[in-house]
C-alpha positions in Angstrom: 96.8 -148.4 96.1 97.1 -146.4 99.4 93.7 -144.7 99.1 90.0 -145.1 99.7 88.2 -147.1 97.0 85.5 -145.0 95.2 83.1 -147.8 94.3 80.7 -149.3 96.9 81.8 -152.6 98.4 79.0 -154.5 96.7 80.0 -153.2 93.3 83.7 -154.0 93.9 82.7 -157.5 95.1 80.6 -158.1 92.0 83.4 -156.9 89.7 85.8 -159.3 91.5 83.3 -162.2 91.1 83.0 -161.9 87.4 86.2 -160.2 86.3 89.2 -160.9 88.6 91.1 -164.1 87.9 93.5 -164.2 90.8 95.7 -167.2 91.0 96.2 -169.1 94.3 99.8 -167.8 94.5 98.7 -164.2 94.1 95.9 -164.6 96.6 98.4 -166.0 99.2 100.7 -163.0 98.6 97.9 -160.6 99.0 96.8 -162.3 102.2 100.3 -162.4 103.6 100.6 -158.6 102.9 97.2 -157.7 104.4 98.3 -157.7 108.1 101.5 -155.6 107.4 101.6 -152.0 108.7 101.6 -150.5 105.2 99.3 -153.0 103.6 97.1 -150.2 102.0 100.0 -149.7 99.5 99.2 -152.9 97.7 97.2 -152.8 94.5 93.7 -154.3 94.4 93.5 -157.5 92.4 91.5 -155.8 89.7 94.2 -153.1 89.3 97.0 -155.7 89.1 95.1 -157.7 86.5 94.4 -154.5 84.5 98.1 -153.6 84.6 99.1 -157.0 83.4 96.5 -156.8 80.6 97.9 -153.4 79.5 101.4 -154.9 79.3 100.1 -157.7 77.1 98.0 -155.3 74.9 101.1 -153.3 74.0 103.3 -156.4 73.6 105.6 -155.3 76.4 108.9 -157.1 76.9 110.9 -154.6 78.9 109.2 -152.8 81.8 110.1 -150.7 84.8 108.3 -150.7 88.1 108.8 -147.8 90.5 107.7 -148.9 94.0 107.6 -152.7 94.6 106.4 -153.2 98.2 105.7 -157.0 98.5 105.8 -157.6 94.8 102.1 -158.2 93.9 102.0 -155.9 90.8 105.4 -157.0 89.6 104.3 -160.7 89.9 101.1 -160.0 87.9 103.0 -158.3 85.1 105.8 -160.9 85.0 103.4 -163.7 84.7 102.0 -162.0 81.5 105.3 -161.2 79.9 106.9 -163.4 77.2 109.6 -165.8 78.2 112.3 -163.2 77.5 110.5 -160.4 79.3 112.3 -158.3 81.9 111.2 -156.0 84.7 113.5 -153.5 86.4 112.0 -153.2 89.9 112.9 -150.2 92.0 112.5 -150.0 95.8 114.4 -149.1 98.9 112.9 -151.5 101.5 114.7 -154.8 101.9 112.1 -156.2 104.3 109.0 -155.9 102.1 110.9 -156.9 99.0 112.1 -160.0 100.7 108.5 -161.1 100.7 108.3 -160.3 97.0 111.4 -162.4 96.2 109.9 -165.5 97.8 106.8 -165.3 95.7 108.6 -164.4 92.5 110.8 -167.5 93.0 107.8 -169.7 93.7 106.2 -168.5 90.5 109.3 -169.1 88.5 109.6 -165.5 87.4 112.4 -164.3 89.7 115.0 -164.5 86.8 112.8 -161.9 84.9 112.8 -159.3 87.7 115.9 -157.2 88.4 115.3 -155.7 91.8 117.4 -152.6 92.5 117.4 -151.5 96.1 118.2 -147.9 96.0 116.3 -144.6 95.3 114.5 -145.0 92.0 115.8 -141.8 90.6 119.3 -143.1 90.8 118.3 -146.2 88.8 116.4 -144.2 86.2 119.3 -141.8 85.8 121.7 -144.7 85.4 119.5 -146.2 82.7 119.6 -142.9 80.9 123.4 -142.7 81.2 123.5 -146.2 79.7 121.7 -144.8 76.7 118.5 -146.8 77.2 116.4 -144.0 75.7 113.4 -145.6 73.9 114.3 -149.0 75.2 111.3 -149.8 77.5 107.7 -150.6 76.7 105.9 -149.8 80.0 106.7 -147.9 83.2 104.5 -148.3 86.3 104.8 -145.6 88.9 103.5 -146.3 92.5 106.0 -144.8 95.0 106.7 -141.5 96.8 104.3 -138.9 95.4 106.7 -136.0 95.7 109.0 -137.6 93.1 106.2 -138.5 90.7 107.0 -135.7 88.2 110.7 -136.7 88.1 109.7 -140.3 87.5 107.3 -139.3 84.8 109.9 -137.2 82.9 112.5 -140.0 83.1 109.9 -142.6 82.0 109.1 -140.5 78.9 112.8 -140.6 77.9 113.1 -144.3 78.6 110.0 -145.4 76.7 109.7 -146.1 73.0 107.0 -144.3 71.0 103.8 -146.1 71.8 105.1 -147.1 75.2 102.9 -146.6 78.2 103.2 -145.0 81.6 100.8 -146.1 84.3 100.6 -144.0 87.4 98.8 -145.1 90.6 97.0 -142.9 93.2 96.2 -140.0 90.9 92.8 -139.5 92.6 94.4 -139.7 96.1 91.1 -140.6 97.9 89.6 -137.5 96.3 92.0 -135.1 98.1 93.2 -133.8 94.7 89.7 -132.2 94.3 89.9 -130.2 97.5 91.5 -126.7 97.2 92.1 -126.7 101.0 94.4 -129.7 100.8 98.0 -128.4 100.9 100.1 -131.3 102.0 103.2 -132.1 99.9 101.9 -135.3 98.4 98.5 -133.9 97.4 100.1 -130.8 95.8 102.5 -133.0 93.9 99.7 -135.1 92.5 97.5 -132.1 91.6 100.5 -130.6 89.7 101.2 -133.8 87.9 97.6 -134.4 86.9 97.5 -130.9 85.4 100.8 -131.4 83.7 99.9 -134.7 82.0 96.5 -133.3 80.9 98.3 -130.5 79.1 101.3 -132.6 77.8 101.3 -132.9 74.0 103.9 -135.6 74.2 101.4 -138.2 75.4 97.9 -139.5 74.8 96.3 -139.9 78.2 93.3 -141.0 80.2 92.6 -141.1 84.0 90.8 -144.2 85.0 88.7 -144.4 88.3 90.0 -147.8 89.3 91.3 -148.3 92.8 92.6 -144.9 94.0 92.8 -143.6 90.4 95.2 -144.8 87.7 96.4 -142.5 84.9 97.5 -143.9 81.5 99.9 -141.9 79.4 101.0 -143.3 76.0 104.1 -141.7 74.5 103.5 -140.3 71.1 
């Protein structure tokens, strides 16, 4: 997530009470993550559940996650994939992903998740070199914002027609609306938002959930 929620707390609490079906395992992972220095990077339960639902709606079997952190979103998606489902999970932090590995193993989905600890662009380019064009069903992007455009372009090549890109933090706590915001991350998100809006290769919609999630379906 890494941003300020837009809904009032009482509305978010109500949504959680009638919509979010968080398992005990996922709750424990979220609670273990909460005290960590970068805990704000973790998706809200409603977002993770939404992501898993999207994967099921499109019948996803092969997915990519760019930005793993402690593995909450990957766990949510893996639990909703069919038995032969696979996730290629990209991250560079051995410490945070060690937490992820423990919970994936406890959930019995560790064999479904191929964690690659190196810069995500290297993994994406390797997949393209391996001729995996059109091979994947869903790509979730939630990592360094300055590389979002590169991740997006690679994702479009790797996805099948009808495949889905889900991008987190596209509202960026509202900073994308402020002309005075000139930091690298905000400028990157502004540019990507405009690019996707004008991109005839996809059907898209920005959803005000969490810190903003953009859905882009490859045509």
